[in-house]
C-alpha positions in Angstrom: 72.4 33.9 64.5 76.0 32.9 65.5 76.4 29.4 66.9 79.0 28.0 69.3 80.7 25.9 66.6 81.6 29.1 64.7 83.0 30.8 67.8 84.9 27.8 69.3 87.6 27.6 66.7 88.6 31.2 67.4 88.9 30.9 71.2 92.2 32.5 72.3 92.5 34.4 69.0 92.5 38.2 68.5 89.3 39.9 67.5 89.2 43.1 65.5 86.7 45.8 64.5 85.7 46.4 60.8 88.6 48.9 60.4 91.3 46.5 61.4 91.9 47.6 64.9 92.6 44.8 67.4 90.1 45.0 70.3 91.4 42.1 72.3 91.4 38.3 72.6 88.3 36.1 72.6 88.3 34.3 76.0 84.8 33.0 76.6 81.3 32.7 75.1 77.7 32.4 76.3 75.2 30.1 74.6 71.8 28.5 75.1 71.2 24.7 75.0 70.8 25.0 71.2 74.3 26.4 70.9 73.1 29.8 69.8 75.5 32.5 71.0 74.1 35.3 73.2 77.5 37.0 73.7 81.2 36.7 74.1 83.9 38.0 76.4 87.1 39.6 75.1 90.2 40.7 77.1 92.0 43.8 75.9 95.8 44.3 75.9 95.5 46.0 79.3 93.6 43.0 80.6 90.2 44.7 80.8 87.4 42.3 80.1 84.4 43.3 78.0 81.1 41.6 77.2 80.0 41.8 73.5 76.4 41.0 72.6 75.7 38.6 69.7 74.3 41.3 67.5 77.7 42.9 67.3 79.5 39.7 66.3 80.4 38.8 62.7 82.2 35.6 61.9 84.5 35.7 58.9 87.1 33.2 57.5 89.8 35.3 59.1 88.3 35.5 62.5 85.8 37.4 64.7 84.9 41.0 63.8 83.2 43.1 66.4 80.9 45.9 65.0 80.8 49.2 66.8 77.6 49.9 68.8 76.8 53.0 66.7 76.9 50.9 63.5 74.6 48.2 64.8 72.1 50.9 65.9 72.4 52.8 62.6 71.7 49.7 60.5 68.7 48.8 62.6 67.2 52.3 62.2 68.0 52.4 58.5 66.2 49.1 57.9 63.1 50.2 59.9 62.9 53.5 58.2 63.2 51.9 54.8 60.5 49.3 55.6 58.2 51.9 56.9 58.7 54.1 53.9 57.9 51.3 51.5 54.8 50.4 53.5 53.6 54.0 53.5 54.0 54.2 49.7 52.3 50.8 49.3 49.2 51.9 51.3 48.9 55.0 49.1 49.2 52.9 45.9 46.6 50.4 47.1 44.2 53.2 47.8 44.8 55.0 44.5 44.2 51.8 42.6 41.0 51.1 44.6 42.3 47.8 46.0 41.4 48.8 49.5 38.4 50.6 50.9 38.5 54.1 52.4 37.9 52.6 55.9 40.8 50.1 55.5 43.0 52.9 54.2 42.3 55.2 57.1 43.0 52.4 59.6 46.2 51.3 58.0 47.4 54.8 57.5 46.8 55.6 61.2 49.0 52.6 62.2 51.8 53.5 59.8 51.8 57.2 60.9 52.2 56.1 64.5 55.1 53.9 63.5 56.7 56.7 61.6 56.4 59.0 64.6 58.3 56.5 66.8 60.9 55.9 64.1 61.6 59.7 63.8 62.5 59.7 67.4 64.7 56.6 67.1 66.4 58.2 64.0 67.0 61.4 66.1 68.7 59.3 68.8 70.7 57.4 66.2 71.9 60.6 64.6 72.9 62.0 68.0 74.9 58.8 68.7 76.7 59.0 65.3 77.5 62.7 65.7 78.9 62.1 69.1 81.3 59.4 67.8 82.2 61.7 64.9 83.3 64.3 67.4 85.4 61.7 69.3 87.1 60.6 66.1 87.9 64.2 65.1 89.5 64.7 68.6 91.5 61.4 68.1 92.7 62.5 64.7 93.9 65.8 66.1 95.7 63.9 68.8 97.4 61.6 66.3 98.4 64.6 64.2 99.9 66.3 67.2 101.9 63.2 68.1 103.0 62.8 64.5 104.2 66.4 64.3 106.2 66.1 67.5 107.7 62.8 66.4 108.9 64.5 63.2 110.4 67.3 65.2 112.4 64.8 67.4 113.6 63.0 64.2 114.5 66.2 62.4 116.5 67.4 65.4 118.4 64.1 65.6 117.0 63.1 69.0 115.7 59.7 67.8 117.1 57.3 65.2 115.7 56.7 61.8 114.7 53.2 62.7 112.7 54.2 65.7 111.1 57.1 63.7 109.9 54.8 60.9 108.5 52.2 63.4 106.6 54.9 65.3 105.4 56.9 62.3 104.0 53.7 60.7 101.9 53.0 63.8 100.6 56.6 63.9 99.8 56.6 60.2 98.0 53.2 60.5 96.0 54.6 63.5 95.0 57.7 61.5 94.0 55.7 58.4 91.7 53.5 60.6 90.1 56.6 62.2 89.5 58.1 58.7 87.9 54.8 57.5 85.5 54.8 60.5 84.8 58.5 60.0 83.8 57.9 56.3 81.6 55.0 57.4 79.9 57.2 60.0 79.3 59.9 57.5 77.8 57.4 55.1 75.3 56.0 57.6 74.5 59.5 58.9 73.7 60.7 55.4 71.5 57.6 54.7 69.5 58.1 57.9 68.9 61.7 57.1 67.8 60.9 53.6 65.3 58.3 54.8 64.0 60.7 57.3 63.3 63.2 54.6 61.6 60.6 52.4 59.2 59.5 55.2 58.5 63.1 56.2 57.8 64.4 52.7 54.0 64.5 52.0 52.7 62.0 49.6 50.5 63.6 47.0 47.5 61.3 46.9 44.7 62.2 44.6 41.4 62.2 46.6 39.3 59.4 45.4 35.5 60.0 45.6 32.7 58.2 43.9 32.2 59.7 40.5 28.8 61.3 40.3 27.2 61.6 36.9 27.3 65.2 36.0 24.1 66.3 34.5 25.0 68.6 31.8 22.4 70.9 30.6 22.2 70.5 27.0 22.0 73.8 25.2 19.4 73.8 22.5 21.1 73.1 19.3 20.2 75.3 16.5 19.5 73.1 13.5 22.0 73.7 10.9 20.4 75.3 8.0 21.6 74.7 4.5 23.8 77.4 3.3 21.9 79.7 1.0 23.4 81.7 -1.7 22.2 85.1 -2.8 18.4 85.4 -3.0 17.2 85.8 -6.6 14.7 88.5 -6.8 12.4 88.2 -9.9 10.6 91.4 -10.8 7.3 90.9 -12.7 5.6 93.5 -14.5 
């Protein structure tokens, strides 16, 4: 929970995203009577105002960092999938070790299966959100590359000075690097969500536990072991 005292000292300061891009200037904040922040307002360079909810706000020593919406959603889904996966495994372990009854096992398993079903749908939506942003980033990278190539052409043809070229190319390279950083972050979270989905979907091999019945083995009659006899001595009497 972010509190007003943490936010107040950065009023009027620039806020960035995790990849170093400046999003705007912190201009206002909303809090309850306990001082807990519910959201903030930032104003971008083109003077557009945007409300940011508290779950996207991270306070660091250097200032306010605003998490992308896709990242907040991804982290939520990852945590829920991981917790559900651990609970599903724990239920099976308890049953295998005979620490819960069959009835309790069935009831708990039914609940966790319903939760997993809902989480699969949430994971699907999260993956869709992440892939959409990945597509946008790829388009932006292509745009930056196009601008960079054209800038190089203007410089090579002598139409712009070296000073202007260097200043512009540095901005374009910085923009591209930040896009690449976000793309890598997206791919990492997408891979993790897909991995967790596979783990909660994979069937758990649970040995069926049934009361052991005493097997009545029919004892086969044992033939008494006779002493080994050597060759029979035959005595012929006359």
